[in-house]
Each structure stands twice: as C-alpha cells, then as structure tokens.
C-alpha positions, 0 to 999 in steps of 0.5 A: 490515436491508438495506446501504447501496448505497454499502457493497456490494463491486463485482467490480470493486474485486477486482484494482484498483491500490492507490494507498496502500501499507502501512508493511511494503509501503514498506519492501520496495519500498525494500529492493528499489530499495536505499534502505534501511538496515538499523537505520533506524526504519520511521517517518517514510518518504519517500514512494513509489508502487507498483510497475506 
C-alpha cells in the first residue's frame, strides 16, 4: 500500500525553524535569559519565542 503524498517527508523540512518549543527547551531558554527561578513548577510556563 502506498503512502499519501502529504505524509511523505520532503527534503525541505530538514533544518527548518520550529515555532513551538518543548517544555524542557522553554525551561532551558528561560534559564539562559535569567527568567527562571529554582523550585518553580514547569507547568504553565510563559510563552517564549525560539532564538534565531
């Protein structure tokens, strides 16, 4: 059975910037910016833009 063309990965998707960060990436970015306090809950984090 063949795969639908919209599900196939294209070569252009490799290395593109993601607009959504995972939770651990957001915590790491907030620590780097000095906005993270130890003991804080990782749930309900503020929105953060990825670095360029």
